[in-house]
C-alpha positions as a Python dict, from the first residue, in 0.01 Angstrom:
ca = {
    (1, 'M'): (0, 0, 0),
    (2, 'K'): (286, 238, 83),
    (3, 'R'): (446, 161, -253),
    (4, 'L'): (121, 241, -432),
    (5, 'L'): (79, 563, -234),
    (6, 'G'): (434, 666, -320),
    (7, 'L'): (372, 601, -690),
    (8, 'L'): (50, 804, -686),
    (9, 'I'): (224, 1093, -514),
    (10, 'R'): (503, 1098, -775),
    (11, 'V'): (255, 1085, -1064),
    (12, 'H'): (48, 1363, -907),
    (13, 'R'): (356, 1574, -840),
    (14, 'Y'): (499, 1571, -1193),
    (15, 'T'): (172, 1585, -1384),
    (16, 'G'): (52, 1853, -1145),
    (17, 'V'): (347, 2077, -1234),
    (18, 'L'): (231, 2074, -1596),
    (19, 'F'): (-142, 2098, -1539),
    (20, 'C'): (-125, 2361, -1266),
    (21, 'L'): (6, 2605, -1528),
    (22, 'V'): (-293, 2523, -1749),
    (23, 'F'): (-530, 2555, -1452),
    (24, 'L'): (-378, 2892, -1364),
    (25, 'A'): (-429, 3013, -1721),
    (26, 'W'): (-788, 2890, -1723),
    (27, 'F'): (-877, 3053, -1391),
    (28, 'A'): (-706, 3384, -1469),
    (29, 'S'): (-859, 3408, -1818),
    (30, 'G'): (-1197, 3309, -1676),
    (31, 'L'): (-1183, 3609, -1444),
    (32, 'V'): (-1103, 3833, -1741),
    (33, 'M'): (-1404, 3694, -1927),
    (34, 'V'): (-1635, 3813, -1652),
    (35, 'F'): (-1567, 4164, -1784),
    (36, 'H'): (-1437, 4124, -2141),
    (37, 'R'): (-1526, 3903, -2437),
    (38, 'M'): (-1408, 3875, -2796),
    (39, 'P'): (-1404, 4198, -3001),
    (40, 'E'): (-1727, 4266, -3186),
    (41, 'Y'): (-1920, 4524, -3380),
    (42, 'G'): (-2233, 4520, -3168),
    (43, 'A'): (-2586, 4546, -3299),
    (44, 'A'): (-2644, 4880, -3126),
    (45, 'E'): (-2337, 5043, -3282),
    (46, 'R'): (-2404, 4882, -3619),
    (47, 'L'): (-2751, 5039, -3627),
    (48, 'A'): (-2642, 5372, -3482),
    (49, 'R'): (-2382, 5427, -3754),
    (50, 'L'): (-2617, 5360, -4047),
    (51, 'A'): (-2779, 5649, -4232),
    (52, 'P'): (-3159, 5683, -4186),
    (53, 'L'): (-3388, 5540, -4452),
    (54, 'E'): (-3577, 5793, -4663),
    (55, 'A'): (-3905, 5663, -4802),
    (56, 'E'): (-3890, 5896, -5104),
    (57, 'R'): (-3567, 5730, -5223),
    (58, 'V'): (-3712, 5377, -5217),
    (59, 'G'): (-3826, 5356, -5578),
    (60, 'L'): (-3776, 4985, -5639),
    (61, 'T'): (-4037, 4740, -5517),
    (62, 'A'): (-3939, 4435, -5314),
    (63, 'A'): (-4058, 4203, -5592),
    (64, 'D'): (-3840, 4385, -5847),
    (65, 'A'): (-3544, 4360, -5610),
    (66, 'V'): (-3587, 3983, -5586),
    (67, 'A'): (-3612, 3959, -5965),
    (68, 'R'): (-3296, 4164, -6020),
    (69, 'A'): (-3098, 3978, -5754),
    (70, 'G'): (-3094, 3668, -5974),
    (71, 'L'): (-3150, 3427, -5686),
    (72, 'D'): (-3235, 3063, -5730),
    (73, 'G'): (-3583, 3102, -5583),
    (74, 'L'): (-3715, 3333, -5315),
    (75, 'P'): (-3473, 3476, -5054),
    (76, 'Q'): (-3433, 3314, -4715),
    (77, 'R'): (-3407, 3655, -4547),
    (78, 'M'): (-3459, 4008, -4669),
    (79, 'F'): (-3380, 4357, -4537),
    (80, 'L'): (-3410, 4717, -4645),
    (81, 'L'): (-3129, 4932, -4504),
    (82, 'T'): (-2871, 5184, -4615),
    (83, 'L'): (-2524, 5158, -4764),
    (84, 'G'): (-2368, 5496, -4726),
    (85, 'T'): (-2666, 5722, -4782),
    (86, 'R'): (-2839, 5502, -5038),
    (87, 'P'): (-3124, 5258, -4963),
    (88, 'V'): (-3043, 4900, -5049),
    (89, 'Y'): (-3226, 4567, -5037),
    (90, 'R'): (-3018, 4288, -4891),
    (91, 'L'): (-3126, 3934, -4977),
    (92, 'L'): (-2992, 3601, -4858),
    (93, 'G'): (-2996, 3322, -5116),
    (94, 'R'): (-2838, 2980, -5130),
    (95, 'Q'): (-2511, 3124, -5262),
    (96, 'G'): (-2487, 3408, -5012),
    (97, 'W'): (-2594, 3769, -4977),
    (98, 'V'): (-2696, 3987, -5272),
    (99, 'S'): (-2756, 4361, -5245),
    (100, 'V'): (-2979, 4558, -5482),
    (101, 'F'): (-2995, 4935, -5457),
    (102, 'A'): (-3353, 5047, -5393),
    (103, 'D'): (-3315, 5378, -5578),
    (104, 'D'): (-3194, 5264, -5919),
    (105, 'G'): (-3215, 4883, -5909),
    (106, 'R'): (-2842, 4828, -5963),
    (107, 'V'): (-2693, 4511, -5813),
    (108, 'L'): (-2401, 4582, -5581),
    (109, 'E'): (-2072, 4449, -5717),
    (110, 'P'): (-1805, 4320, -5478),
    (111, 'L'): (-1642, 4613, -5305),
    (112, 'D'): (-1285, 4703, -5387),
    (113, 'A'): (-1051, 4852, -5128),
    (114, 'Q'): (-1145, 5213, -5197),
    (115, 'A'): (-1518, 5142, -5177),
    (116, 'A'): (-1465, 4964, -4845),
    (117, 'L'): (-1266, 5262, -4723),
    (118, 'G'): (-1561, 5483, -4818),
    (119, 'V'): (-1793, 5263, -4608),
    (120, 'A'): (-1563, 5302, -4309),
    (121, 'R'): (-1536, 5678, -4353),
    (122, 'H'): (-1912, 5715, -4373),
    (123, 'A'): (-1969, 5507, -4059),
    (124, 'F'): (-1689, 5680, -3867),
    (125, 'P'): (-1675, 6034, -4010),
    (126, 'E'): (-1472, 6154, -3714),
    (127, 'H'): (-1181, 5945, -3847),
    (128, 'A'): (-1238, 5999, -4220),
    (129, 'A'): (-912, 6189, -4260),
    (130, 'T'): (-693, 5921, -4101),
    (131, 'A'): (-865, 5600, -4215),
    (132, 'A'): (-661, 5382, -4448),
    (133, 'V'): (-678, 5040, -4611),
    (134, 'A'): (-470, 4778, -4430),
    (135, 'D'): (-513, 4456, -4629),
    (136, 'L'): (-758, 4203, -4771),
    (137, 'V'): (-844, 3915, -4536),
    (138, 'T'): (-920, 3608, -4747),
    (139, 'E'): (-903, 3349, -4469),
    (140, 'P'): (-971, 3363, -4096),
    (141, 'D'): (-730, 3562, -3883),
    (142, 'Q'): (-731, 3566, -3503),
    (143, 'W'): (-1051, 3770, -3478),
    (144, 'T'): (-1252, 3634, -3771),
    (145, 'I'): (-1243, 3264, -3681),
    (146, 'G'): (-1594, 3140, -3746),
    (147, 'H'): (-1687, 3426, -3978),
    (148, 'P'): (-1896, 3299, -4276),
    (149, 'F'): (-1654, 3388, -4555),
    (150, 'A'): (-1857, 3177, -4796),
    (151, 'L'): (-2148, 3420, -4757),
    (152, 'S'): (-1964, 3750, -4711),
    (153, 'G'): (-1663, 3703, -4937),
    (154, 'P'): (-1321, 3833, -4830),
    (155, 'L'): (-1296, 4116, -4577),
    (156, 'H'): (-1123, 4448, -4627),
    (157, 'R'): (-939, 4546, -4309),
    (158, 'I'): (-946, 4922, -4253),
    (159, 'R'): (-736, 5103, -3993),
    (160, 'L'): (-903, 5421, -3862),
    (161, 'G'): (-574, 5571, -3746),
    (162, 'D'): (-723, 5677, -3412),
    (163, 'A'): (-561, 5669, -3070),
    (164, 'G'): (-742, 5344, -2984),
    (165, 'G'): (-593, 5152, -3275),
    (166, 'T'): (-937, 5070, -3420),
    (167, 'E'): (-959, 4828, -3712),
    (168, 'L'): (-1272, 4749, -3914),
    (169, 'Y'): (-1347, 4444, -4128),
    (170, 'V'): (-1572, 4531, -4424),
    (171, 'E'): (-1745, 4256, -4625),
    (172, 'T'): (-1679, 4266, -4998),
    (173, 'A'): (-2016, 4111, -5084),
    (174, 'T'): (-2241, 4345, -4884),
    (175, 'G'): (-2039, 4646, -4767),
    (176, 'D'): (-2140, 4556, -4412),
    (177, 'I'): (-1893, 4617, -4130),
    (178, 'A'): (-1858, 4268, -3990),
    (179, 'L'): (-1621, 4338, -3699),
    (180, 'K'): (-1453, 4617, -3508),
    (181, 'T'): (-1146, 4564, -3293),
    (182, 'T'): (-945, 4810, -3088),
    (183, 'R'): (-604, 4779, -2927),
    (184, 'A'): (-771, 4728, -2588),
    (185, 'S'): (-1029, 4475, -2713),
    (186, 'R'): (-756, 4274, -2884),
    (187, 'L'): (-550, 4274, -2565),
    (188, 'W'): (-842, 4161, -2350),
    (189, 'G'): (-943, 3915, -2619),
    (190, 'Y'): (-605, 3745, -2589),
    (191, 'A'): (-605, 3761, -2209),
    (192, 'G'): (-960, 3628, -2181),
    (193, 'P'): (-1138, 3417, -2447),
    (194, 'V'): (-834, 3328, -2659),
    (195, 'L'): (-636, 3199, -2362),
    (196, 'H'): (-937, 3039, -2193),
    (197, 'W'): (-1061, 2851, -2500),
    (198, 'F'): (-715, 2795, -2654),
    (199, 'Y'): (-843, 3002, -2945),
    (200, 'F'): (-500, 3063, -3094),
    (201, 'R'): (-552, 3083, -3467),
    (202, 'P'): (-307, 2810, -3584),
    (203, 'L'): (-477, 2566, -3347),
    (204, 'R'): (-838, 2684, -3371),
    (205, 'V'): (-860, 2659, -3750),
    (206, 'Q'): (-779, 2289, -3710),
    (207, 'G'): (-1128, 2219, -3575),
    (208, 'P'): (-1111, 1847, -3486),
    (209, 'I'): (-762, 1878, -3335),
    (210, 'W'): (-867, 2178, -3126),
    (211, 'Y'): (-1183, 2002, -3011),
    (212, 'D'): (-1001, 1685, -2904),
    (213, 'L'): (-735, 1887, -2724),
    (214, 'I'): (-995, 2071, -2516),
    (215, 'V'): (-1206, 1764, -2439),
    (216, 'Y'): (-932, 1513, -2366),
    (217, 'G'): (-704, 1774, -2209),
    (218, 'S'): (-985, 1860, -1967),
    (219, 'L'): (-1039, 1491, -1901),
    (220, 'A'): (-669, 1437, -1826),
    (221, 'G'): (-668, 1741, -1597),
    (222, 'L'): (-974, 1606, -1420),
    (223, 'V'): (-795, 1275, -1358),
    (224, 'V'): (-491, 1458, -1218),
    (225, 'C'): (-714, 1667, -994),
    (226, 'L'): (-908, 1364, -868),
    (227, 'L'): (-580, 1185, -804),
    (228, 'G'): (-469, 1473, -584),
    (229, 'L'): (-797, 1461, -391),
    (230, 'V'): (-761, 1086, -338),
    (231, 'I'): (-408, 1132, -205),
    (232, 'G'): (-516, 1426, 10),
    (233, 'V'): (-803, 1236, 170),
    (234, 'W'): (-585, 928, 212),
    (235, 'R'): (-323, 1129, 401),
    (236, 'V'): (-570, 1294, 639),
    (237, 'S'): (-571, 1132, 982),
    (238, 'L'): (-869, 1210, 1203),
    (239, 'R'): (-770, 974, 1482),
    (240, 'R'): (-393, 1013, 1486),
    (241, 'R'): (-287, 1374, 1515),
    (242, 'H'): (47, 1510, 1394),
    (243, 'A'): (268, 1798, 1507),
    (244, 'G'): (201, 1741, 1871),
    (245, 'G'): (-169, 1673, 1820),
    (246, 'T'): (-243, 2000, 1642),
    (247, 'S'): (-263, 1880, 1281),
    (248, 'F'): (-461, 1626, 1080),
    (249, 'S'): (-189, 1634, 811),
    (250, 'P'): (145, 1452, 824),
    (251, 'Y'): (306, 1737, 632),
    (252, 'A'): (471, 2050, 772),
    (253, 'G'): (521, 2404, 653),
    (254, 'W'): (409, 2487, 299),
    (255, 'M'): (329, 2124, 228),
    (256, 'R'): (69, 2127, 503),
    (257, 'W'): (-94, 2434, 354),
    (258, 'H'): (-83, 2267, 14),
    (259, 'H'): (-253, 1963, 164),
    (260, 'Y'): (-537, 2159, 323),
    (261, 'A'): (-581, 2403, 32),
    (262, 'G'): (-575, 2119, -218),
    (263, 'L'): (-863, 1946, -43),
    (264, 'V'): (-1073, 2262, -57),
    (265, 'F'): (-981, 2410, -394),
    (266, 'G'): (-933, 2070, -556),
    (267, 'V'): (-1308, 2014, -531),
    (268, 'A'): (-1375, 2350, -698),
    (269, 'T'): (-1117, 2277, -967),
    (270, 'C'): (-1279, 1941, -1040),
    (271, 'T'): (-1619, 2102, -1086),
    (272, 'F'): (-1475, 2364, -1323),
    (273, 'L'): (-1291, 2100, -1525),
    (274, 'L'): (-1590, 1869, -1548),
    (275, 'S'): (-1835, 2144, -1640),
    (276, 'G'): (-1590, 2299, -1887),
    (277, 'M'): (-1543, 1967, -2059),
    (278, 'L'): (-1920, 1911, -2073),
    (279, 'S'): (-1963, 2253, -2236),
    (280, 'M'): (-1799, 2103, -2545),
    (281, 'V'): (-2083, 1846, -2555),
    (282, 'P'): (-1848, 1548, -2583),
    (283, 'W'): (-1998, 1230, -2722),
    (284, 'E'): (-2313, 1436, -2803),
    (285, 'W'): (-2440, 1393, -2450),
    (286, 'S'): (-2673, 1695, -2482),
    (287, 'P'): (-2865, 1829, -2784),
    (288, 'G'): (-2816, 2192, -2678),
    (289, 'N'): (-3092, 2439, -2600),
    (290, 'G'): (-3101, 2612, -2936),
    (291, 'P'): (-3413, 2546, -3142),
    (292, 'E'): (-3384, 2310, -3436),
    (293, 'P'): (-3388, 2479, -3779),
    (294, 'A'): (-3714, 2307, -3873),
    (295, 'Q'): (-3877, 2445, -3558),
    (296, 'V'): (-3771, 2800, -3640),
    (297, 'L'): (-3895, 2766, -3996),
    (298, 'A'): (-4231, 2633, -3874),
    (299, 'I'): (-4295, 2984, -3740),
    (300, 'R'): (-4129, 3222, -3983),
    (301, 'G'): (-4119, 3011, -4299),
    (302, 'A'): (-3828, 2908, -4518),
    (303, 'R'): (-3859, 3189, -4774),
    (304, 'V'): (-3965, 3553, -4789),
    (305, 'D'): (-4226, 3608, -5060),
    (306, 'P'): (-4264, 3977, -5150),
    (307, 'A'): (-4605, 3901, -5304),
    (308, 'R'): (-4742, 3855, -4951),
    (309, 'F'): (-4642, 4210, -4854),
    (310, 'G'): (-4932, 4429, -4956),
    (311, 'L'): (-4782, 4724, -4772),
    (312, 'S'): (-4488, 4859, -4972),
    (313, 'P'): (-4145, 4898, -4807),
    (314, 'A'): (-4161, 5275, -4867),
    (315, 'D'): (-4494, 5298, -4684),
    (316, 'A'): (-4353, 5081, -4404),
    (317, 'V'): (-4066, 5327, -4365),
    (318, 'R'): (-4322, 5606, -4331),
    (319, 'E'): (-4507, 5411, -4062),
    (320, 'F'): (-4187, 5364, -3862),
    (321, 'A'): (-4082, 5726, -3918),
    (322, 'A'): (-4387, 5840, -3721),
    (323, 'E'): (-4215, 5693, -3411),
    (324, 'F'): (-3841, 5702, -3487),
    (325, 'A'): (-3603, 5733, -3781),
    (326, 'P'): (-3569, 5376, -3913),
    (327, 'K'): (-3230, 5267, -4044),
    (328, 'A'): (-3295, 4898, -4116),
    (329, 'V'): (-3624, 4719, -4182),
    (330, 'E'): (-3658, 4342, -4195),
    (331, 'F'): (-3919, 4151, -4392),
    (332, 'R'): (-4062, 3880, -4168),
    (333, 'T'): (-4346, 3630, -4166),
    (334, 'F'): (-4516, 3483, -3862),
    (335, 'L'): (-4720, 3170, -3934),
    (336, 'G'): (-4755, 3291, -4292),
    (337, 'R'): (-4861, 3643, -4194),
    (338, 'P'): (-4623, 3914, -4326),
    (339, 'F'): (-4493, 4203, -4119),
    (340, 'Y'): (-4204, 4447, -4103),
    (341, 'I'): (-3985, 4497, -3798),
    (342, 'A'): (-3748, 4785, -3721),
    (343, 'Y'): (-3547, 4890, -3418),
    (344, 'A'): (-3499, 5242, -3286),
    (345, 'P'): (-3132, 5341, -3310),
    (346, 'V'): (-2947, 5497, -3020),
    (347, 'P'): (-2740, 5813, -3080),
    (348, 'V'): (-2375, 5750, -3157),
    (349, 'A'): (-2288, 5962, -2853),
    (350, 'A'): (-2477, 5716, -2630),
    (351, 'L'): (-2276, 5411, -2743),
    (352, 'G'): (-2104, 5243, -2452),
    (353, 'T'): (-2361, 5366, -2200),
    (354, 'A'): (-2645, 5188, -2027),
    (355, 'V'): (-2882, 5328, -2291),
    (356, 'A'): (-2705, 5131, -2566),
    (357, 'A'): (-2677, 4820, -2349),
    (358, 'A'): (-3051, 4798, -2290),
    (359, 'A'): (-3281, 4616, -2529),
    (360, 'P'): (-3368, 4862, -2809),
    (361, 'R'): (-3720, 4978, -2873),
    (362, 'H'): (-3879, 4822, -3180),
    (363, 'L'): (-4202, 4828, -3377),
    (364, 'L'): (-4394, 4568, -3576),
    (365, 'V'): (-4598, 4678, -3876),
    (366, 'R'): (-4848, 4437, -4026),
    (367, 'A'): (-4777, 4414, -4398),
    (368, 'D'): (-5065, 4227, -4560),
    (369, 'G'): (-5211, 4556, -4682),
    (370, 'I'): (-5546, 4491, -4513),
    (371, 'D'): (-5483, 4645, -4174),
    (372, 'R'): (-5184, 4867, -4103),
    (373, 'Q'): (-5160, 4750, -3748),
    (374, 'V'): (-4861, 4887, -3557),
    (375, 'G'): (-4751, 4728, -3232),
    (376, 'E'): (-4458, 4620, -3019),
    (377, 'L'): (-4545, 4270, -2897),
    (378, 'F'): (-4709, 3954, -3016),
    (379, 'S'): (-4989, 3843, -2786),
    (380, 'P'): (-4971, 3528, -2569),
    (381, 'E'): (-5243, 3374, -2785),
    (382, 'E'): (-5041, 3429, -3104),
    (383, 'L'): (-4727, 3288, -2948),
    (384, 'L'): (-4914, 2984, -2816),
    (385, 'E'): (-5041, 2922, -3169),
    (386, 'A'): (-4681, 2936, -3291),
    (387, 'A'): (-4565, 2694, -3021),
    (388, 'Q'): (-4831, 2445, -3124),
    (389, 'A'): (-4717, 2478, -3487),
    (390, 'V'): (-4366, 2383, -3372),
    (391, 'M'): (-4492, 2080, -3173),
    (392, 'P'): (-4798, 1957, -3367),
    (393, 'D'): (-4783, 1606, -3221),
    (394, 'A'): (-4771, 1711, -2854),
    (395, 'A'): (-5017, 1884, -2626),
    (396, 'P'): (-4921, 2189, -2419),
    (397, 'V'): (-4925, 2131, -2044),
    (398, 'D'): (-4918, 2499, -1958),
    (399, 'A'): (-4822, 2836, -2103),
    (400, 'T'): (-4666, 3107, -1885),
    (401, 'W'): (-4613, 3472, -1978),
    (402, 'L'): (-4270, 3553, -1829),
    (403, 'T'): (-4190, 3912, -1741),
    (404, 'A'): (-3893, 3802, -1528),
    (405, 'F'): (-3626, 3542, -1596),
    (406, 'D'): (-3674, 3186, -1476),
    (407, 'A'): (-3401, 2933, -1390),
    (408, 'Y'): (-3344, 2838, -1755),
    (409, 'Y'): (-3415, 3151, -1956),
    (410, 'Y'): (-3195, 3433, -1832),
    (411, 'G'): (-2915, 3666, -1940),
    (412, 'R'): (-2746, 3999, -1894),
    (413, 'G'): (-2818, 4330, -2062),
    (414, 'A'): (-2994, 4294, -2397),
    (415, 'E'): (-2876, 3939, -2469),
    (416, 'R'): (-3211, 3806, -2344),
    (417, 'R'): (-3537, 3998, -2384),
    (418, 'L'): (-3857, 3998, -2188),
    (419, 'P'): (-4143, 3920, -2201),
    (420, 'V'): (-4141, 3568, -2344),
    (421, 'L'): (-4400, 3296, -2349),
    (422, 'R'): (-4285, 2964, -2200),
    (423, 'V'): (-4487, 2666, -2321),
    (424, 'R'): (-4433, 2321, -2169),
    (425, 'F'): (-4540, 2009, -2359),
    (426, 'D'): (-4628, 1654, -2260),
    (427, 'D'): (-4392, 1480, -2507),
    (428, 'A'): (-4140, 1213, -2403),
    (429, 'D'): (-3851, 1467, -2396),
    (430, 'G'): (-4038, 1707, -2168),
    (431, 'T'): (-3996, 1994, -2416),
    (432, 'W'): (-4020, 2358, -2305),
    (433, 'L'): (-4034, 2632, -2569),
    (434, 'Y'): (-3955, 3000, -2511),
    (435, 'L'): (-4096, 3245, -2768),
    (436, 'D'): (-3988, 3608, -2784),
    (437, 'A'): (-4288, 3840, -2778),
    (438, 'H'): (-4094, 4114, -2959),
    (439, 'D'): (-4052, 3932, -3290),
    (440, 'G'): (-4227, 3596, -3247),
    (441, 'N'): (-3904, 3401, -3271),
    (442, 'L'): (-3850, 3068, -3099),
    (443, 'V'): (-3539, 3162, -2900),
    (444, 'Q'): (-3484, 2864, -2670),
    (445, 'R'): (-3583, 2501, -2642),
    (446, 'E'): (-3529, 2296, -2328),
    (447, 'V'): (-3558, 1920, -2294),
    (448, 'Q'): (-3471, 1694, -2003),
    (449, 'R'): (-3102, 1663, -2090),
    (450, 'T'): (-3054, 2036, -2154),
    (451, 'R'): (-3206, 2116, -1816),
    (452, 'V'): (-2945, 1884, -1662),
    (453, 'E'): (-2677, 2059, -1870),
    (454, 'R'): (-2793, 2397, -1740),
    (455, 'W'): (-2696, 2300, -1383),
    (456, 'V'): (-2398, 2076, -1458),
    (457, 'Y'): (-2236, 2324, -1696),
    (458, 'H'): (-2367, 2674, -1632),
    (459, 'G'): (-2433, 2620, -1264),
    (460, 'L'): (-2092, 2470, -1186),
    (461, 'H'): (-1881, 2656, -1442),
    (462, 'S'): (-2030, 3004, -1438),
    (463, 'L'): (-2182, 2985, -1090),
    (464, 'D'): (-2504, 3126, -1235),
    (465, 'V'): (-2737, 2986, -976),
    (466, 'P'): (-3047, 3191, -887),
    (467, 'W'): (-2919, 3317, -553),
    (468, 'L'): (-2588, 3436, -704),
    (469, 'Y'): (-2657, 3526, -1068),
}
């Protein structure tokens, strides 16, 4: 037994030297992530820096825009917004995004460097004099890992030349600013998410290798941690005291502190390692709480048909303009019924404040041309109808209108909106659906295994339990 104990101690000692450095990096970067995430060009800033839509300049109908876009069928999504000062339809087809100017019907050609520079100067006029083209990004760099290059085309990287070292990534296919980074956001990005997730570009672009490293590295660390706990418990003596009867540990000095601290923090480390590993959904143990594509399409449909929109986009802009200056309007359908949705932009000066962090005000305009109904929320009855369309073979057990977060639907700032309708069904998986009253979207789906994941992963890893979160 002593020989076995000695072997375990040596294995724990030498593997612990390696893994403790990894654990230190994970814990330190996790603390950074409480305050900083990856660089982004947030929705509030994206909307704030667009030019307002002018109804008088929208001369092309939505049907004509679809015809000129040359898509293989109807678009999957469709918007009316501005590029520079000009109104433009943006349509998503099977091959990617196509933009058609709403004033003259011209199809947008891929942007060259100077056109992308013009987009950046218009969005950030305060830096128009110093902005300059950096390069063309044709494959993922550190900050564009996961960007859909197949849909957006290459990205023009523009340096604004400001004191903050701001860089913009402009899509060649759409002229949209896909990402904004600053010197500070890049620094915190490295210190937080990149270090925590091992998101270093050369490794991360090798998807399967990166995935296996995280999963099996976490598993190996968990074994090392459990080994330390086994040794620590084994070496505790409750009946035979050491150091003159004052200690339960046979060790002295720093080793005694290591023994006691390891027993306490080793348990916490094990929970972080286990929950972090489970967040990668190894062996497909959980389906995830995102709705399935077919469920989303059961509500909003697979295609946008302009023929259903009796109210013209120009008239929709006028409806929104009675409340706020619209900058982007989306064509949407809800159970086959067409409507437009637009969000009120915040002033550029308010970016970075609590005003910009809050959920933006929005309006829904019914677009069938029969009744120009304007509102802000779908009713519980409409959302329940949508939930039943998603789950036609199951019966709802109850439907609850949530104006406060519950234990499974929650978030910070504007990342989760209220109210939502939660509908629970009597199917074998115990499905719960959460539908956003602002736009009718199915935003979350919970089944038995995802509710377990919520506590095993989020509860243990992020400590987001109701009495702390």
